[in-house]
C-alpha positions as CSV (number, residue, x, y, z in Angstrom):
1,M,73.0,179.9,99.4
2,T,73.3,176.9,97.1
3,N,76.5,175.8,98.8
4,S,74.8,176.0,102.2
5,L,71.8,174.1,101.0
6,S,74.0,171.4,99.5
7,K,75.2,170.5,103.0
8,I,71.7,169.5,104.1
9,N,71.3,165.7,103.5
10,D,67.5,165.5,104.1
11,P,65.9,166.4,100.7
12,W,62.5,167.6,102.1
13,L,64.2,169.7,104.8
14,R,66.5,171.2,102.1
15,I,63.5,172.1,99.9
16,V,61.6,173.7,102.7
17,T,64.6,175.6,103.9
18,G,65.2,176.9,100.4
19,A,61.6,178.0,100.0
20,S,61.5,179.7,103.4
21,A,64.8,181.5,102.8
22,S,63.6,182.8,99.4
23,F,60.2,183.8,100.8
24,A,61.8,185.8,103.6
25,M,64.2,187.5,101.3
26,V,61.5,188.5,98.8
27,T,59.0,189.6,101.5
28,I,61.6,192.0,103.0
29,I,62.6,193.4,99.7
30,S,58.9,193.8,98.6
31,A,57.9,195.6,101.9
32,V,60.8,198.0,101.6
33,T,60.0,198.7,98.0
34,I,56.3,199.2,98.6
35,G,56.8,201.5,101.5
36,L,59.3,203.7,99.7
37,T,57.9,203.9,96.2
38,T,54.2,203.0,96.1
39,P,51.5,205.8,96.4
40,K,48.8,205.2,98.9
41,N,46.1,204.9,96.2
42,K,47.9,202.0,94.6
43,S,48.9,200.1,97.7
44,V,46.4,197.3,97.0
45,S,47.8,196.4,93.6
46,A,51.3,196.6,95.0
47,N,50.4,194.3,97.8
48,K,49.0,191.8,95.3
49,M,52.3,192.0,93.4
50,A,54.2,191.4,96.6
51,I,52.1,188.3,97.3
52,Y,52.7,186.9,93.8
53,A,56.4,187.6,94.1
54,S,56.5,185.8,97.4
55,L,54.8,182.8,96.0
56,L,57.2,182.7,93.1
57,A,60.0,183.0,95.6
58,I,58.8,180.0,97.5
59,A,58.6,177.9,94.4
60,G,62.0,179.2,93.2
61,G,63.6,178.5,96.6
62,A,62.2,175.0,96.6
63,V,63.7,174.4,93.1
64,V,67.0,175.8,94.3
65,G,66.9,173.4,97.3
66,F,66.2,170.5,95.0
67,V,68.9,171.4,92.5
68,A,71.4,171.9,95.2
69,G,70.7,168.5,96.6
70,D,71.0,166.9,93.1
71,A,74.3,168.8,92.5
72,S,75.6,167.7,95.8
73,F,74.6,164.1,95.0
74,K,76.4,164.2,91.7
75,T,79.5,165.8,93.2
76,D,79.5,163.2,96.0
77,S,79.0,160.4,93.5
78,V,81.9,161.6,91.4
79,T,84.1,162.0,94.4
80,E,83.1,158.6,95.7
81,K,83.8,157.0,92.3
82,S,87.1,158.8,92.1
83,E,88.1,157.6,95.6
84,T,87.0,154.0,94.7
85,T,88.9,154.1,91.5
86,S,92.0,155.5,93.2
87,G,91.7,152.8,95.9
88,K,91.4,150.1,93.2
89,E,94.6,151.4,91.5
90,E,96.4,151.3,94.8
91,S,95.3,147.8,95.7
92,D,94.8,146.2,92.3
93,T,96.9,143.1,93.3
94,W,94.5,140.3,94.2
95,K,95.0,138.1,97.2
96,G,95.4,134.3,97.0
97,W,94.4,132.3,93.9
98,R,92.5,133.7,90.9
99,N,91.3,131.7,87.9
100,F,92.8,132.5,84.5
101,V,91.8,131.1,81.1
102,V,94.3,129.9,78.5
103,K,93.4,132.1,75.6
104,R,96.2,131.0,73.3
105,K,98.7,128.1,73.2
106,I,101.7,128.6,70.8
107,K,104.7,126.4,70.2
108,E,107.8,128.5,70.3
109,S,110.5,125.9,69.7
110,Q,111.2,122.1,69.9
111,E,110.8,122.2,73.7
112,I,109.1,125.5,74.6
113,T,105.4,126.4,74.4
114,S,103.8,129.7,75.3
115,F,100.5,130.0,77.2
116,Y,98.6,133.3,77.1
117,L,96.5,133.8,80.3
118,Q,93.6,136.2,80.9
119,P,91.5,136.4,84.1
120,Q,88.3,134.4,84.0
121,D,86.4,137.2,85.8
122,G,87.3,139.8,83.2
123,E,88.6,142.2,85.8
124,P,91.9,144.1,85.3
125,I,95.1,142.4,86.2
126,T,98.1,144.0,88.0
127,D,101.2,145.2,86.3
128,F,104.5,143.5,87.1
129,K,108.2,144.1,87.1
130,P,110.0,142.7,84.1
131,G,111.7,139.5,85.2
132,Q,109.2,138.5,87.8
133,F,107.4,135.1,87.8
134,L,103.8,133.9,88.1
135,T,102.8,131.1,90.5
136,I,100.3,128.6,89.1
137,K,98.4,125.6,90.6
138,L,97.7,122.4,88.6
139,D,95.5,119.5,89.4
140,V,97.6,116.7,88.0
141,P,96.2,113.2,87.9
142,Q,97.9,110.7,90.3
143,Q,99.3,113.5,92.4
144,E,98.3,113.6,96.1
145,R,97.9,117.4,96.1
146,P,97.9,120.2,93.6
147,V,101.2,120.8,91.9
148,I,102.4,124.4,92.4
149,R,105.1,125.8,90.2
150,T,106.5,129.2,89.3
151,Y,107.4,130.3,85.8
152,S,108.9,133.6,84.6
153,L,106.6,136.0,82.7
154,S,108.0,136.0,79.2
155,D,106.3,139.0,77.7
156,Y,105.8,142.7,78.7
157,P,102.8,144.0,76.8
158,Q,102.4,147.8,76.7
159,S,98.8,147.3,78.0
160,T,98.7,144.7,80.7
161,D,95.6,142.6,79.7
162,Y,97.3,139.2,79.7
163,Y,100.2,137.2,81.1
164,R,102.4,134.9,79.1
165,L,104.3,131.9,80.3
166,S,106.7,130.2,78.0
167,I,107.3,126.7,79.5
168,K,110.0,124.1,78.5
169,R,109.0,120.5,78.5
170,E,111.3,119.0,81.1
171,G,112.8,115.5,80.9
172,S,114.8,114.0,83.7
173,P,118.0,116.0,84.0
174,K,121.3,114.1,83.8
175,D,123.0,115.6,86.8
176,L,120.0,116.2,89.1
177,D,118.3,113.8,91.3
178,V,114.7,114.7,90.3
179,P,112.0,113.0,88.2
180,P,110.8,114.3,84.8
181,G,109.0,117.6,85.0
182,V,105.5,116.7,86.2
183,A,104.1,120.2,85.7
184,S,105.8,121.1,82.4
185,N,104.7,117.8,80.8
186,F,101.1,118.3,82.1
187,M,101.1,121.9,80.6
188,H,102.3,120.7,77.2
189,D,100.1,117.6,77.0
190,R,96.9,118.3,78.9
191,I,96.5,122.1,79.0
192,S,94.8,123.6,76.0
193,E,93.0,126.8,74.9
194,G,90.1,127.3,77.3
195,S,91.7,125.5,80.2
196,I,91.4,127.1,83.6
197,I,94.6,127.7,85.7
198,P,94.6,129.3,89.2
199,C,97.3,131.9,89.6
200,K,98.8,134.0,92.3
201,P,99.9,137.6,91.6
202,P,103.3,138.2,89.9
203,N,106.2,138.1,92.4
204,G,109.9,137.7,92.6
205,K,113.0,139.8,93.3
206,F,114.7,139.1,90.0
207,F,113.8,142.1,87.9
208,I,115.4,145.0,86.0
209,D,115.1,148.6,87.1
210,V,113.8,150.0,83.8
211,A,114.4,153.7,84.7
212,T,118.1,153.7,85.2
213,S,120.5,154.6,82.4
214,N,123.2,152.1,83.2
215,P,123.9,149.7,80.4
216,A,122.6,146.2,81.1
217,V,123.7,142.8,79.8
218,L,121.0,140.1,79.6
219,I,122.6,136.6,79.5
220,S,120.7,133.4,79.0
221,N,120.5,129.9,77.6
222,G,117.6,127.6,76.8
223,V,114.4,128.5,78.6
224,G,116.3,131.2,80.5
225,I,115.4,133.5,77.7
226,T,111.9,134.0,79.1
227,P,112.5,136.8,81.7
228,M,115.0,138.4,79.4
229,I,112.4,139.0,76.7
230,S,110.2,140.7,79.3
231,M,113.2,142.9,80.4
232,A,114.2,143.8,76.8
233,K,110.6,144.7,75.9
234,A,110.1,146.8,79.0
235,C,113.3,148.8,78.4
236,S,112.5,149.3,74.7
237,H,109.0,150.7,75.6
238,K,109.9,152.8,78.6
239,N,113.6,153.7,78.3
240,P,114.6,153.3,74.6
241,N,117.8,155.3,75.1
242,R,119.3,152.7,77.4
243,H,121.8,150.3,75.9
244,I,120.9,146.7,76.4
245,W,123.0,143.7,75.3
246,F,120.9,140.5,74.7
247,L,123.1,137.4,74.7
248,H,121.4,134.0,74.3
249,G,122.7,130.5,73.7
250,A,120.9,127.6,72.1
251,R,121.7,124.3,70.5
252,N,120.3,125.5,67.1
253,G,117.4,127.2,65.5
254,D,115.0,124.4,66.4
255,Y,115.6,125.0,70.1
256,H,115.7,128.8,70.0
257,A,112.4,130.1,71.3
258,C,111.1,133.6,70.3
259,R,114.0,134.5,68.0
260,E,111.9,136.5,65.6
261,E,110.1,138.3,68.5
262,V,113.4,139.5,69.9
263,N,114.6,140.5,66.5
264,A,111.5,142.6,66.1
265,I,112.2,144.4,69.4
266,A,115.8,145.1,68.1
267,N,114.4,146.5,64.8
268,D,112.4,149.1,66.8
269,A,115.0,149.7,69.5
270,P,118.5,150.5,68.0
271,N,120.1,150.4,71.4
272,L,119.2,146.7,71.9
273,H,122.3,144.8,70.8
274,I,121.6,141.0,70.2
275,N,124.1,138.2,69.9
276,Y,123.0,134.5,69.5
277,S,125.4,131.6,70.0
278,Y,124.5,128.2,68.6
279,S,126.5,125.2,69.9
280,R,125.4,122.9,67.1
281,P,124.0,125.0,64.2
282,Q,122.3,123.4,61.2
283,P,122.7,124.5,57.6
284,E,119.3,126.2,57.7
285,D,120.4,128.3,60.6
286,E,122.9,130.2,58.4
287,G,122.5,134.0,58.9
288,K,120.2,133.5,61.9
289,Y,122.9,133.4,64.6
290,H,126.1,135.3,65.3
291,R,128.7,132.8,66.4
292,Q,129.1,129.1,66.9
293,G,129.8,128.0,70.4
294,Y,128.4,129.1,73.8
295,V,127.7,132.3,75.6
296,D,130.9,132.4,77.7
297,R,133.6,134.6,79.3
298,Q,135.3,134.9,75.9
299,L,132.3,136.6,74.3
300,L,132.1,139.0,77.2
301,E,135.8,139.8,77.3
302,K,136.4,140.1,73.6
303,S,133.2,141.6,72.4
304,V,130.6,142.9,74.9
305,I,132.7,144.7,77.5
306,P,134.8,146.5,74.9
307,E,131.5,147.7,73.2
308,I,130.2,148.9,76.5
309,N,133.5,150.7,77.2
310,Q,133.5,152.3,73.7
311,I,129.9,153.6,74.0
312,H,129.9,154.7,77.6
313,G,133.6,155.4,78.3
314,S,133.4,152.9,81.1
315,S,132.9,149.1,81.5
316,D,130.5,149.6,84.3
317,A,127.3,147.7,83.6
318,E,124.6,145.5,85.2
319,Y,124.5,141.8,84.4
320,Y,121.3,139.7,84.5
321,L,121.7,135.9,84.2
322,C,119.2,133.1,83.7
323,G,119.6,129.6,82.6
324,S,120.8,126.1,83.5
325,P,122.8,125.6,86.7
326,K,126.1,124.8,84.9
327,F,125.7,127.7,82.5
328,M,125.0,130.0,85.5
329,D,128.1,128.8,87.4
330,S,130.2,129.3,84.3
331,I,129.0,132.8,83.6
332,R,129.3,133.9,87.3
333,S,132.8,132.6,87.5
334,G,133.8,134.3,84.3
335,L,132.3,137.7,85.4
336,N,134.2,137.3,88.7
337,E,137.5,136.7,86.9
338,L,136.8,139.8,84.7
339,G,136.5,141.9,87.8
340,V,132.7,142.5,87.7
341,P,131.5,143.4,91.3
342,E,129.1,140.9,92.8
343,D,126.5,143.6,93.4
344,K,126.3,144.2,89.7
345,V,125.3,140.6,89.0
346,F,121.7,139.5,89.3
347,F,120.6,135.9,88.5
348,E,117.8,133.4,88.5
349,S,118.4,129.7,88.0
350,F,116.2,127.1,86.4
351,G,116.3,123.4,87.3
352,G,115.5,122.0,90.8
353,G,116.8,119.3,92.9
354,K,120.2,118.6,94.4
355,T,123.2,117.6,92.4
356,K,124.0,113.9,92.7
357,G,126.8,113.1,95.0
358,K,126.7,116.5,96.6
359,A,126.8,116.4,100.4
360,E,123.8,118.1,101.8
361,S,124.6,120.9,104.2
362,T,122.9,120.7,107.6
363,A,121.8,123.3,110.1
364,Q,124.5,123.0,112.7
365,S,122.7,125.1,115.3
366,A,119.2,123.8,114.7
367,A,117.2,122.7,117.7
368,D,116.7,119.0,118.4
369,T,113.1,119.6,119.2
370,A,110.7,122.5,118.9
371,E,107.1,123.5,119.2
372,I,105.8,124.9,115.9
373,V,102.6,126.9,115.9
374,F,100.9,127.1,112.5
375,A,98.8,130.1,113.4
376,R,96.5,130.2,110.3
377,S,95.9,126.5,110.4
378,G,95.2,126.4,114.1
379,K,97.7,123.6,114.7
380,T,100.5,123.4,117.4
381,L,102.8,120.5,116.7
382,N,106.1,119.1,118.1
383,W,108.9,118.9,115.6
384,T,112.1,116.8,116.0
385,K,115.3,117.0,114.0
386,D,114.3,113.8,112.1
387,D,111.2,115.6,110.7
388,G,113.3,117.5,108.1
389,T,112.6,121.0,107.0
390,I,109.6,123.0,108.2
391,L,108.0,122.5,104.8
392,E,108.4,118.7,105.0
393,F,107.0,118.7,108.5
394,A,104.0,120.8,107.5
395,E,103.2,118.5,104.6
396,A,103.5,115.4,106.8
397,N,100.8,117.0,109.0
398,N,98.3,117.8,106.3
399,I,99.3,121.4,106.0
400,D,99.9,122.4,102.4
401,P,101.9,125.6,102.1
402,P,102.7,126.9,98.7
403,Y,106.1,125.9,97.3
404,S,107.9,125.3,94.1
405,C,111.7,124.9,93.9
406,R,112.4,123.5,97.4
407,Q,115.8,125.1,97.2
408,G,115.3,128.7,98.5
409,V,115.3,130.2,95.0
410,C,111.7,131.1,94.0
411,L,110.4,132.5,97.3
412,T,107.0,130.7,96.8
413,C,107.2,129.2,100.3
414,M,108.1,132.5,102.0
415,C,105.9,133.1,105.1
416,E,105.9,135.5,108.0
417,L,107.8,134.4,111.1
418,Q,105.8,135.7,114.1
419,E,108.0,134.3,116.9
420,G,111.3,132.4,117.2
421,E,114.2,131.9,114.9
422,V,115.1,129.4,112.1
423,E,118.3,128.0,110.8
424,Y,118.8,127.5,107.1
425,T,120.1,124.1,105.8
426,E,121.8,126.1,103.0
427,P,122.0,129.8,102.2
428,P,118.9,131.1,100.4
429,T,119.6,132.0,96.8
430,N,117.0,134.8,97.1
431,E,116.7,136.6,100.4
432,P,113.2,136.6,101.9
433,D,111.4,139.7,103.0
434,Q,112.2,141.2,106.4
435,G,110.4,139.2,109.1
436,S,109.8,136.3,106.8
437,V,111.5,132.9,106.2
438,L,111.8,130.3,103.5
439,I,110.4,127.1,105.0
440,C,111.6,124.8,102.2
441,I,115.3,125.1,103.5
442,S,114.9,125.9,107.1
443,K,114.5,124.2,110.5
444,P,113.7,125.5,114.0
445,K,116.6,127.2,115.8
446,T,114.6,128.1,118.9
447,S,112.4,125.8,121.0
448,K,109.3,127.6,119.7
449,L,108.2,129.0,116.4
450,V,105.0,130.8,115.4
451,L,104.4,130.9,111.6
452,D,101.7,132.5,109.6
453,L,100.6,129.3,108.0
């Protein structure tokens, strides 16, 4: 009866129904009992007992109805809470910008400083894949619009309650036609503990699959160490039996960020093999690095690959690269010469801009003119080939899409292409999602484009 009553939503109807049902049941039982067992001279007393039993039955039925409703309420509440929690877990990635507070600011080396970020609203933050980046927005003085940048997440805490960015103070690179790092200098000089920074959820296609057993070689120089720390920590936490080689190059100990942190990971994870190369070591660096020189093909050929072969009986491994453009080109070329398949090499490059003297590639089949519909902004504009990339055209018309590298690397400018086709001015370093385009290096190919911007 309780299960049936619990299905009645109206509490008064549930109580009356319970009382009536109990009254009817007890009345029938009493009548049968009196008729079969009670002598005629005691029928009056028996009738009184039946009346009292019926009244008790009414009260008891009402209580049962009430309790059934209360139990139903509690059950529904638990179910609703469970469904809400489940839904939250499935969609715990926030949309758009969310304010984060700088809880700690720690100098890691001569050039690199770490910033520990926690959400201002105190709500949980989403997990991320080791190697991914965080997009931040900075209100930098003398800049016409907010400066948006992407930085690799440099830590992988076992309990995701903060994000860490380790940022290098950028000067003006010798070989790149770009000004000094506006965002990085602002972070170092103007951002302090307590500062608020808007962030977008972690993203990026450069990450390691922690679950696989294949050996992995993490190769970096300079600030390229940041995603590698995240990868090494994630594997040590979740797959400690996997063999990881951690190769990092720095000028000397003053420029080597997070050295002791990586050493601590290796102390707890015997399958993490570290090798530091210093190009210009100092006397005080003695015993803190493994070889003088650079992380290069020779190190891979003479040391790392033979070790992999010895442990696994095969030289098959995955290679993850991150660092300066010249370093990356050198390592990729060396791996190619050593016969490592391209599909085993994953990379992310730091340093924006175009090399001086390098002829810019152009979109040979781009349209001369096109109508571009910026659907979200509600603008329909006419583009010509002199207007540059779609990103440049959008900015010139007071539409401010997110962007960072402007080279087709970081995927920050990726947006959905709802109609039409684009032509890339140069091949994207990272491929956009299906149905999306990178507007920083693309121009219209068809006479009409519809973009979700």
